Z-matrix of the N, CA and C atoms (Angstrom, degrees):
N
C 1 1.445
C 2 1.540 1 107.51
N 3 1.302 2 115.70 1 136.47
C 4 1.463 3 120.13 2 178.76
C 5 1.528 4 109.92 3 -80.17
N 6 1.324 5 115.27 4 164.79
C 7 1.459 6 120.53 5 177.63
C 8 1.522 7 110.41 6 -60.53
N 9 1.311 8 117.62 7 -42.32
C 10 1.458 9 121.26 8 -179.20
C 11 1.531 10 111.22 9 -63.71
N 12 1.319 11 117.37 10 -43.11
C 13 1.470 12 121.05 11 178.40
C 14 1.522 13 110.49 12 -63.89
N 15 1.323 14 116.24 13 -43.36
C 16 1.462 15 120.81 14 179.41
C 17 1.525 16 110.21 15 -62.52
N 18 1.337 17 116.66 16 -47.25
C 19 1.466 18 120.08 17 -179.85
C 20 1.523 19 112.05 18 -59.86
N 21 1.318 20 116.60 19 -42.59
C 22 1.464 21 120.55 20 179.54
C 23 1.523 22 110.83 21 -61.04
N 24 1.315 23 115.88 22 -47.37
C 25 1.467 24 121.03 23 -179.50
C 26 1.528 25 111.37 24 -63.88
N 27 1.331 26 116.47 25 -48.28
C 28 1.463 27 120.51 26 -178.04
C 29 1.524 28 111.00 27 -66.21
N 30 1.337 29 117.88 28 -37.51
C 31 1.468 30 120.13 29 177.74
C 32 1.528 31 111.13 30 -60.14
N 33 1.318 32 116.76 31 -42.40
C 34 1.475 33 119.92 32 177.23
C 35 1.521 34 110.83 33 -63.27
N 36 1.309 35 115.70 34 -43.15
C 37 1.466 36 119.45 35 -179.94
C 38 1.529 37 111.26 36 -67.07
N 39 1.328 38 117.50 37 -37.07
C 40 1.466 39 120.59 38 177.42
C 41 1.523 40 110.63 39 -62.01
N 42 1.331 41 116.28 40 -41.95
C 43 1.466 42 119.69 41 177.92
C 44 1.527 43 111.29 42 -61.76
N 45 1.319 44 116.09 43 -42.99
C 46 1.464 45 120.48 44 178.25
C 47 1.524 46 110.58 45 -64.28
N 48 1.324 47 116.07 46 -42.79
C 49 1.464 48 120.99 47 179.72
C 50 1.532 49 110.54 48 -62.83
N 51 1.329 50 116.38 49 -50.22
C 52 1.463 51 120.30 50 -177.80
C 53 1.525 52 111.58 51 -63.12
N 54 1.333 53 116.48 52 -38.48
C 55 1.454 54 119.53 53 177.36
C 56 1.517 55 112.22 54 -61.90
N 57 1.317 56 116.00 55 -47.79
C 58 1.465 57 120.11 56 179.26
C 59 1.525 58 111.18 57 -64.92
N 60 1.328 59 116.65 58 -42.56
C 61 1.462 60 121.26 59 -179.69
C 62 1.528 61 110.36 60 -63.03
N 63 1.318 62 117.49 61 -45.55
C 64 1.464 63 121.28 62 -179.36
C 65 1.521 64 112.77 63 -64.87
N 66 1.329 65 116.32 64 -29.41
C 67 1.471 66 120.00 65 178.90
C 68 1.526 67 112.69 66 -87.82
N 69 1.330 68 116.00 67 0.33
C 70 1.464 69 119.58 68 -179.58
C 71 1.512 70 113.34 69 76.39
N 72 1.318 71 117.10 70 17.63
C 73 1.469 72 121.86 71 178.38
C 74 1.536 73 107.93 72 -92.28
N 75 1.300 74 115.23 73 73.78
C 76 1.461 75 120.75 74 -170.75
C 77 1.518 76 113.53 75 -71.02
N 78 1.297 77 118.22 76 -29.27
C 79 1.463 78 120.53 77 176.30
C 80 1.533 79 108.97 78 -65.34
N 81 1.317 80 116.83 79 -44.32
C 82 1.466 81 120.56 80 177.51
C 83 1.523 82 110.80 81 -64.95
N 84 1.325 83 117.19 82 -40.92
C 85 1.465 84 121.05 83 178.45
C 86 1.530 85 110.28 84 -62.10
N 87 1.323 86 116.99 85 -39.64
C 88 1.463 87 120.82 86 178.21
C 89 1.530 88 110.66 87 -64.34
N 90 1.319 89 117.26 88 -38.49
C 91 1.468 90 120.59 89 177.97
C 92 1.528 91 110.80 90 -61.36
N 93 1.326 92 116.43 91 -39.91
C 94 1.464 93 120.10 92 178.68
C 95 1.527 94 109.92 93 -66.13
N 96 1.341 95 116.89 94 -38.93
C 97 1.470 96 119.54 95 176.83
C 98 1.529 97 110.72 96 -59.46
N 99 1.314 98 117.01 97 -41.78
C 100 1.465 99 120.78 98 177.43
C 101 1.529 100 110.29 99 -60.29
N 102 1.328 101 116.96 100 -42.68
C 103 1.463 102 121.21 101 -179.55
C 104 1.528 103 111.24 102 -67.00
N 105 1.313 104 117.11 103 -40.82
C 106 1.462 105 120.77 104 178.27
C 107 1.527 106 110.38 105 -63.42
N 108 1.305 107 115.50 106 -43.37
C 109 1.465 108 120.82 107 -179.96
C 110 1.531 109 110.50 108 -60.49
N 111 1.316 110 117.06 109 -37.11
C 112 1.464 111 121.54 110 -178.83
C 113 1.529 112 112.28 111 -66.43
N 114 1.322 113 117.80 112 -19.45
C 115 1.460 114 121.17 113 179.65
C 116 1.528 115 113.03 114 -81.15
N 117 1.321 116 116.28 115 -12.47
C 118 1.461 117 121.17 116 -178.97
C 119 1.522 118 110.79 117 -85.95
N 120 1.331 119 116.73 118 153.91
C 121 1.468 120 118.49 119 175.26
C 122 1.527 121 109.99 120 -64.88
N 123 1.314 122 115.97 121 157.21
C 124 1.464 123 121.43 122 -174.55
C 125 1.529 124 113.49 123 -52.27
N 126 1.329 125 117.07 124 -39.76
C 127 1.464 126 119.22 125 -175.75
C 128 1.531 127 113.19 126 -72.98
N 129 1.312 128 118.74 127 -12.14
C 130 1.462 129 121.61 128 177.55
C 131 1.521 130 113.20 129 -108.50
N 132 1.322 131 117.21 130 -9.40
C 133 1.458 132 119.55 131 -178.69
C 134 1.523 133 110.63 132 -66.67
N 135 1.316 134 114.64 133 140.50
C 136 1.455 135 120.74 134 174.99
C 137 1.519 136 109.09 135 -80.49
N 138 1.300 137 115.48 136 149.79
C 139 1.460 138 120.91 137 175.87
C 140 1.527 139 106.58 138 -93.33
N 141 1.312 140 114.93 139 105.57
C 142 1.460 141 121.44 140 179.67
C 143 1.517 142 109.68 141 -94.81
N 144 1.315 143 114.76 142 143.10
C 145 1.451 144 119.28 143 168.10
C 146 1.522 145 106.54 144 -86.31
N 147 1.313 146 115.96 145 150.05
C 148 1.464 147 119.38 146 178.08
C 149 1.523 148 109.66 147 -62.08
N 150 1.288 149 115.18 148 141.94
C 151 1.447 150 121.66 149 179.08
C 152 1.521 151 108.12 150 -96.93
N 153 1.315 152 115.79 151 98.65
C 154 1.455 153 120.71 152 -175.85
C 155 1.527 154 112.96 153 -91.17
N 156 1.304 155 116.46 154 -34.56
C 157 1.459 156 120.92 155 -175.06
C 158 1.530 157 110.04 156 -107.59
N 159 1.321 158 117.45 157 118.35
C 160 1.463 159 120.03 158 179.20
C 161 1.534 160 113.46 159 -57.03
N 162 1.318 161 116.90 160 -24.52
C 163 1.468 162 120.49 161 178.47
C 164 1.529 163 111.25 162 -66.38
N 165 1.325 164 116.88 163 -24.67
C 166 1.462 165 121.56 164 179.96
C 167 1.528 166 112.30 165 -87.35
N 168 1.313 167 117.54 166 -4.76
C 169 1.464 168 121.44 167 -173.56
C 170 1.529 169 112.46 168 -63.02
N 171 1.312 170 118.27 169 -39.74
C 172 1.464 171 120.65 170 -178.25
C 173 1.526 172 110.82 171 -62.30
N 174 1.312 173 117.35 172 -48.71
C 175 1.464 174 119.46 173 -179.78
C 176 1.523 175 110.97 174 -66.95
N 177 1.334 176 117.50 175 -34.07
C 178 1.459 177 122.44 176 177.21
C 179 1.528 178 109.71 177 -61.33
N 180 1.320 179 116.61 178 -47.77
C 181 1.465 180 122.27 179 -178.72
C 182 1.526 181 110.23 180 -63.09
N 183 1.307 182 117.00 181 -43.87
C 184 1.465 183 120.74 182 -179.31
C 185 1.527 184 110.91 183 -65.80
N 186 1.313 185 117.15 184 -41.90
C 187 1.459 186 121.14 185 -177.62
C 188 1.527 187 111.72 186 -68.16
N 189 1.322 188 116.89 187 -50.01
C 190 1.453 189 120.26 188 -171.74
C 191 1.531 190 114.31 189 -89.55
N 192 1.313 191 117.86 190 -17.46
C 193 1.457 192 120.37 191 179.51
C 194 1.524 193 112.21 192 -59.33
N 195 1.314 194 116.85 193 -47.60
C 196 1.467 195 120.51 194 -179.37
C 197 1.523 196 111.50 195 -68.04
N 198 1.322 197 116.67 196 -40.49
C 199 1.465 198 120.36 197 179.69
C 200 1.530 199 110.97 198 -63.16
N 201 1.312 200 116.18 199 -39.53
C 202 1.458 201 120.26 200 -179.06
C 203 1.533 202 111.21 201 -68.98
N 204 1.323 203 117.06 202 -37.12
C 205 1.464 204 120.13 203 176.60
C 206 1.529 205 110.28 204 -59.53
N 207 1.316 206 117.14 205 -41.25
C 208 1.458 207 121.86 206 178.51
C 209 1.530 208 110.69 207 -62.85
N 210 1.322 209 117.58 208 -43.75
C 211 1.465 210 121.65 209 179.35
C 212 1.532 211 110.77 210 -64.48
N 213 1.324 212 117.41 211 -37.30
C 214 1.463 213 121.61 212 178.62
C 215 1.530 214 110.16 213 -64.89
N 216 1.308 215 116.69 214 -42.53
C 217 1.467 216 120.79 215 178.07
C 218 1.529 217 109.80 216 -60.67
N 219 1.317 218 117.11 217 -43.54
C 220 1.470 219 120.96 218 178.78
C 221 1.529 220 111.18 219 -60.51
N 222 1.318 221 116.94 220 -43.25
C 223 1.458 222 120.14 221 -179.23
C 224 1.534 223 110.99 222 -68.24
N 225 1.325 224 117.35 223 -39.36
C 226 1.462 225 120.25 224 176.66
C 227 1.526 226 110.59 225 -59.39
N 228 1.320 227 116.68 226 -40.80
C 229 1.469 228 120.32 227 178.39
C 230 1.520 229 110.50 228 -62.48
N 231 1.307 230 116.96 229 -40.99
C 232 1.468 231 120.48 230 176.57
C 233 1.521 232 111.36 231 -60.49
N 234 1.320 233 115.87 232 -44.88
C 235 1.457 234 120.19 233 -179.09
C 236 1.525 235 111.26 234 -64.98
N 237 1.317 236 117.50 235 -35.41
C 238 1.460 237 120.32 236 179.48
C 239 1.517 238 111.70 237 -68.47
N 240 1.310 239 116.68 238 -33.32
C 241 1.462 240 121.64 239 -179.07
C 242 1.526 241 111.24 240 -75.23
N 243 1.326 242 116.02 241 -37.38
C 244 1.465 243 119.03 242 -175.71
C 245 1.504 244 113.88 243 -82.85
């Protein structure tokens, strides 16, 4: 995947994530985080625990959202170098 393709895909997912997060739809926001994580190479993917209880979705989104942003930045840097 090229840097431009990755950026386009991640930008769409970020919009979906931010929309769900801002509306308090944390289960939906968590689903987007899972999808974003799947776009990263195996060595950068976060190990998520399954989200079974919707009540835990808010803390899940807050915890993993920042970590995933960091992993995305790392992958973008790789794509820029290659």
